[in-house]
C-alpha positions as CSV (number, residue, x, y, z in Angstrom):
1,M,1.2,-49.5,-34.1
2,A,1.1,-50.2,-37.9
3,R,2.7,-49.4,-41.2
4,V,0.2,-50.2,-44.0
5,V,1.6,-50.8,-47.5
6,L,-0.5,-51.3,-50.7
7,E,1.4,-52.6,-53.8
8,N,-0.2,-52.6,-57.2
9,V,-3.6,-53.3,-55.6
10,C,-6.5,-53.8,-58.1
11,K,-10.2,-54.4,-57.5
12,I,-12.1,-55.5,-60.6
13,Y,-15.8,-56.3,-60.2
14,P,-17.8,-58.7,-62.4
15,G,-18.3,-57.2,-65.8
16,G,-14.7,-55.8,-65.8
17,V,-15.5,-52.6,-63.8
18,K,-12.2,-51.4,-62.3
19,A,-12.8,-49.8,-58.9
20,V,-9.2,-49.7,-57.9
21,D,-6.4,-49.7,-60.6
22,H,-2.8,-50.6,-59.6
23,L,-2.8,-48.5,-56.4
24,N,0.5,-48.0,-54.7
25,L,0.4,-46.4,-51.2
26,I,2.5,-46.4,-48.1
27,I,1.0,-45.2,-44.8
28,D,3.6,-44.9,-42.1
29,D,3.2,-45.9,-38.5
30,K,1.2,-43.3,-36.5
31,E,0.4,-41.3,-39.7
32,F,-3.1,-39.8,-40.3
33,V,-3.7,-40.2,-44.0
34,V,-6.9,-38.9,-45.7
35,L,-8.1,-40.5,-48.9
36,V,-10.2,-37.9,-50.8
37,G,-11.9,-37.8,-54.1
38,P,-15.3,-37.8,-55.9
39,S,-17.9,-40.5,-55.4
40,G,-16.9,-43.7,-57.2
41,C,-13.1,-43.0,-57.3
42,G,-12.3,-46.2,-55.3
43,K,-11.5,-44.7,-51.9
44,S,-14.0,-46.6,-49.9
45,T,-13.2,-49.8,-51.8
46,T,-9.6,-49.3,-50.9
47,L,-10.4,-48.9,-47.2
48,R,-12.6,-52.0,-47.3
49,M,-9.8,-54.0,-48.9
50,V,-7.4,-52.9,-46.1
51,A,-10.0,-54.0,-43.6
52,G,-10.5,-57.4,-45.3
53,L,-14.2,-56.7,-46.1
54,E,-13.5,-56.7,-49.8
55,E,-11.4,-59.2,-51.7
56,I,-8.3,-58.0,-53.7
57,S,-8.3,-58.9,-57.4
58,S,-4.5,-58.6,-57.5
59,G,-1.6,-56.9,-55.7
60,T,-0.7,-57.1,-52.0
61,I,-1.6,-55.4,-48.8
62,S,0.7,-55.7,-45.8
63,I,0.2,-54.5,-42.3
64,D,3.4,-54.3,-40.1
65,G,5.3,-56.2,-42.8
66,R,2.8,-59.1,-42.9
67,V,0.9,-59.7,-46.1
68,V,-2.8,-59.9,-45.2
69,N,-4.4,-60.7,-48.5
70,D,-5.8,-64.0,-47.2
71,V,-6.1,-63.0,-43.5
72,P,-9.7,-62.7,-42.3
73,P,-10.9,-59.2,-41.0
74,K,-11.0,-60.3,-37.3
75,D,-7.3,-61.3,-37.4
76,R,-6.0,-58.1,-39.0
77,D,-6.0,-56.2,-35.7
78,I,-7.6,-53.1,-37.2
79,A,-10.9,-51.3,-36.4
80,M,-13.3,-49.7,-38.8
81,V,-15.8,-46.9,-38.2
82,F,-18.7,-46.6,-40.7
83,Q,-20.8,-43.6,-41.7
84,N,-24.0,-45.3,-40.5
85,Y,-22.5,-46.1,-37.1
86,A,-23.4,-49.9,-37.5
87,L,-24.5,-50.1,-33.8
88,Y,-26.7,-52.9,-32.5
89,P,-30.1,-51.2,-31.7
90,H,-31.2,-53.8,-29.1
91,M,-28.0,-53.4,-27.0
92,T,-27.0,-50.6,-24.6
93,V,-24.2,-48.3,-25.5
94,Y,-22.0,-50.1,-23.0
95,K,-22.7,-53.5,-24.6
96,N,-22.2,-52.1,-28.1
97,M,-18.7,-50.9,-27.0
98,A,-17.9,-54.1,-25.2
99,F,-19.3,-56.6,-27.7
100,G,-16.1,-57.1,-29.7
101,L,-14.1,-57.8,-26.5
102,M,-16.8,-60.2,-25.2
103,L,-16.6,-62.2,-28.5
104,R,-12.8,-62.4,-27.9
105,K,-13.4,-63.7,-24.4
106,Y,-11.7,-60.9,-22.6
107,P,-12.0,-60.9,-18.8
108,K,-15.0,-58.9,-17.5
109,A,-12.8,-56.5,-15.5
110,E,-10.6,-55.7,-18.4
111,I,-13.7,-55.1,-20.7
112,D,-15.2,-52.8,-18.1
113,A,-11.9,-50.8,-17.7
114,R,-11.5,-50.4,-21.5
115,V,-15.1,-49.3,-22.1
116,R,-14.9,-46.8,-19.3
117,E,-11.6,-45.4,-20.4
118,A,-12.9,-45.0,-24.0
119,A,-16.1,-43.4,-22.7
120,Q,-14.0,-40.9,-20.7
121,I,-11.8,-40.1,-23.7
122,L,-14.9,-39.4,-25.8
123,G,-17.1,-37.7,-23.2
124,I,-19.7,-40.5,-23.1
125,T,-21.4,-40.3,-19.6
126,D,-22.2,-43.2,-17.4
127,E,-25.9,-42.4,-18.0
128,Q,-25.4,-42.6,-21.8
129,L,-23.6,-45.9,-21.4
130,Q,-26.9,-47.4,-20.2
131,R,-29.0,-46.0,-23.0
132,K,-29.9,-47.7,-26.3
133,P,-28.5,-46.0,-29.5
134,K,-31.9,-44.7,-30.6
135,A,-31.9,-42.4,-27.5
136,L,-28.7,-40.7,-28.7
137,S,-28.1,-37.9,-31.2
138,G,-26.1,-38.6,-34.4
139,G,-22.9,-37.1,-32.9
140,Q,-23.3,-39.2,-29.7
141,R,-23.8,-42.4,-31.8
142,Q,-20.7,-41.6,-33.8
143,R,-18.8,-41.3,-30.6
144,V,-20.0,-44.7,-29.5
145,A,-18.9,-46.2,-32.9
146,V,-15.5,-44.6,-32.4
147,G,-15.4,-45.9,-28.8
148,R,-16.2,-49.4,-30.0
149,A,-13.1,-49.2,-32.1
150,I,-10.9,-47.7,-29.4
151,V,-11.6,-50.4,-26.8
152,R,-10.0,-53.0,-29.1
153,K,-6.7,-51.1,-29.1
154,P,-6.1,-51.9,-32.8
155,K,-2.9,-51.4,-34.8
156,A,-4.8,-49.0,-37.1
157,F,-8.2,-47.2,-37.3
158,L,-10.1,-47.0,-40.6
159,F,-12.8,-44.3,-41.0
160,D,-15.2,-44.5,-43.9
161,E,-17.0,-41.1,-44.3
162,P,-17.8,-41.2,-40.6
163,L,-19.2,-37.6,-40.4
164,S,-21.4,-37.5,-43.5
165,N,-24.6,-38.2,-41.6
166,L,-24.0,-35.3,-39.2
167,D,-25.1,-31.7,-39.4
168,A,-22.5,-29.0,-40.2
169,K,-21.9,-27.9,-36.6
170,M,-21.5,-31.4,-35.3
171,R,-19.2,-32.3,-38.2
172,V,-16.8,-29.5,-37.3
173,Q,-16.8,-30.6,-33.6
174,M,-16.2,-34.3,-34.5
175,R,-13.4,-33.4,-36.9
176,T,-11.6,-31.7,-33.9
177,E,-12.4,-34.7,-31.7
178,I,-11.0,-37.3,-34.1
179,S,-7.8,-35.2,-34.7
180,K,-7.3,-34.9,-30.9
181,L,-7.9,-38.6,-30.6
182,H,-5.2,-39.3,-33.2
183,R,-2.7,-37.2,-31.1
184,R,-3.8,-38.9,-27.9
185,L,-3.7,-42.5,-29.2
186,N,-0.7,-42.0,-31.4
187,S,-2.0,-44.6,-33.8
188,T,-2.2,-45.1,-37.6
189,M,-5.4,-43.7,-39.1
190,I,-6.8,-43.9,-42.6
191,Y,-9.7,-41.7,-43.2
192,V,-12.0,-41.6,-46.3
193,T,-14.0,-38.5,-47.2
194,H,-15.3,-36.6,-50.3
195,D,-15.1,-33.3,-48.3
196,Q,-11.9,-31.4,-49.2
197,V,-12.2,-29.1,-46.2
198,E,-12.3,-32.1,-43.9
199,A,-9.3,-33.6,-45.6
200,M,-7.2,-30.5,-45.3
201,T,-8.0,-29.8,-41.7
202,M,-7.5,-33.4,-40.5
203,G,-4.8,-35.2,-42.4
204,D,-1.0,-35.4,-41.9
205,R,-1.1,-36.3,-45.6
206,I,-3.8,-36.2,-48.2
207,V,-4.1,-38.8,-51.0
208,V,-6.3,-37.6,-53.9
209,M,-7.9,-40.4,-55.7
210,K,-9.4,-40.4,-59.2
211,D,-10.5,-43.4,-61.4
212,G,-9.3,-45.9,-58.9
213,R,-5.7,-44.7,-58.4
């Protein structure tokens, strides 16, 4: 899978605002690391820099020994799950999960096998695969977003506050599901949350961030 290393990583926005300040962090292969801290501490910015969705001001990020500072997101072989699900409303659940593989021109049979395997892991039924996202509950939508990440079989999974839009009961259930998923897939996971209970119940290791470091 993937070892992720951040060395002296900084993110400075126009106007001199330091979102991330000389952050050094090593996430080992197959480790589940939770970044926790108050709003504005730089945890989501850090995750977005690992994903390639945010430019690094200075420092280096490497994945599996390869510096990825200038590598576009699609070529980093990592998958990100957002708090707002980021699903396409006009597509069925099946097509949402398959879309990334279709863009990469995977054979239809392989796409179908991967989507159905991910659906089975996450408890998404055949009937739900044919629905549009608006017909699903928040928890079901989040499963679809996770499924879309799983089908790509990435080196690492990045989760940005994925449960914050769910009610308390569903949050507890999804915490358990994501932890089980980590054990089943045996992959590197970086998980951002402001919820200390979530951090303590899910992570192999917790990284507490404050003032961008």
